[in-house]
N, C-alpha and C positions, 0 to 999 in steps of 0.2 A: 292394307294396314288398318284403315278406318273400320272395316267390317270386323276385324279381330277385336279392336277396342270396343266396338259396339256390343259384340258377343260377350266379351269378358265383363263389361259393365252391366249388361243385362243379367248375367249369371250371378254377379256379386249382389245385385239388388234382390234377386230371387232368394239367395241364401239369407240376406239380412231380413227380408220379409218373413221367411219361415222361422228364423230365430226369434223375431219379435212375437210372432204368433205362438211359438212354443216356449215363451219366456217363463211362464208359470211352471210348466213341466220341468224345464231346465233348472229353475230355482229349487224346486222340490228335490230333484235328482242330486244336485250339488249339496243341498242340505243333508241329504241322506248319506253322503260320503263321509260325513263326520269331520270335514275340514274346519279348522278353527276360524272364527270370524275375523280375527286379526290378520290371518293370511288372506282371506277373501277380500279384505279391504284394499288389497294391492291390485285388484283387477284392472284399474286403468293403466297400469304399466304395460298391458298388452297394446293399448292404443299408442302409447309412446313408442313401443317397439315397432309397430307397423309404420310409424312415421319415419323410422330409420331406413326402411326400404325405399323411401323417396329421397330422404335428405342425404344419405351417404353417397349414392351415385350422383346426385345433383351437385354436391359440393366437391367430391373427389373423383368423379368419373371422367372418362375420356370421350363421352358421347358428344354429339354436336351441341354447341352452346344453347340453341333454342330448345332442344329436348331437355337438357339439364335445367334450363330456366322453367320449363313447364312442370318439372318434377318437384321443384323446391316449394311451390305454392301449396299443393295439398300436403306436403310433408310438414310445412310450418303450421298449417291449420291443425293437423292431427297432433303434432307435438304440443301446441298450446292448449287445445281442448283436453288432451290426455293429462297434461300437467294440472290443469284446473280441476278436472275430475278426480285426480289422485289426491289433491289437497282436500277436496270435499269429502272424499271417501275416508281418508285417514283421520280427519278431524271430526267427521260426522256433522259438518256444518253445511248442509245442503241448502239452507236458507241464504247462504252467501251467493247463490246464483242470481240473486236480485241485482248484483253488480258484477259478478264473475263472468257473465255472458260476454262482457266486453273483450275478453281474451280472444274470442273468435275473430272479430274484425281486426283486432290488434295483430294477431298471428297472420291473418290474410295480408295486412299491410306490410308486415315484415317479409312475408313470402314474395310479395310484389317487388319490394325493394331489392331483395336478394336476386330475384329473377332479372331485374334491370341491371344489376351489377354483373351477373353471369353472362347475360346476352348483350351487354353494353348498349342498353336501351334506356336513355335518360328519362323518357316519359314514364317508364315503369317505376323508376326511382322516385320521381316526384309524386306520382299517384300513390305509391306504396307508403311513402313517408307521410303524406296527407291523411291517408286512411288510418295509419297507426297513431298519428297525433290526435285525430278525431276520437279514436277509441280510448286514448288516455284521458281526454277531456270527459268522455262519457263515463269512464270508470270513476274518475274523481267525483263527478256529479252524482252518480248512482251510489257510490260508496258513502258519500256524504249523506245522502237521503236515507239509505237502507242499512248502513254498516255499523251502526252503534256510535257511541260517544267518541271513541278513539278515532274511528274512521271519519267522523264528522270533523274533528279537529284537523287531521291530516289532509282530508279532502279540501276543506276550506282554505288551509294554508297553501295547498298545491294550486288551487284555482287562483288565489291571490298572487302567487309567484308567477303563474302563467300570464295573468293580466298585467303584472308589472313588466315582465319581459317583453310582451307585445307593445305595451305603451312606450317603454324606453326605446325599443327598436324603432318604432314609428317616429318618435321625436328625434332620435339620433339621425335618421335618414332625412327628416325635414330640415334639421339644423345644419346638416352637412352639405346641403345643396348650396351652390354658389348663387349669389344674387346676380341678376342680369347686369351687364355692363351698361353704365349710363353715358 
């Protein structure tokens, strides 16, 4: 089984490498087809579609839970990256990747959490939720720095809310401890 996966992964990487090398030729060929640019802006939907090949069997399949758990992680990453690319492509806001890159670790964290849920592995849930939370903090920080005035306001308020939640949670735990009996 592992040799087959190794072979398929190697073939996939070869195809991706050839496509990257031929990207200018492919771009010229597609432009020559006369397809409207508004239609071409939807190209990231292909990545979201590929994610479904992982997510549907992972969430609704009858395979062994460990296999399903392993499928949900790449599916979540592809879905998140595809959605972010679709947003950038449709709005032509490619500069948003100054903060949108955080969708990749966020998606990875969600995939890890889902894998923990599917395989009943609490460590995966904890690690996944920690990665996703860290990605949200990174998104808020980078959106605040690079996202313009509206993002600056929303990001600052989000960071303040997170700080308040952590502070109140820390104080509540400290205050709820019983004092030692004298």
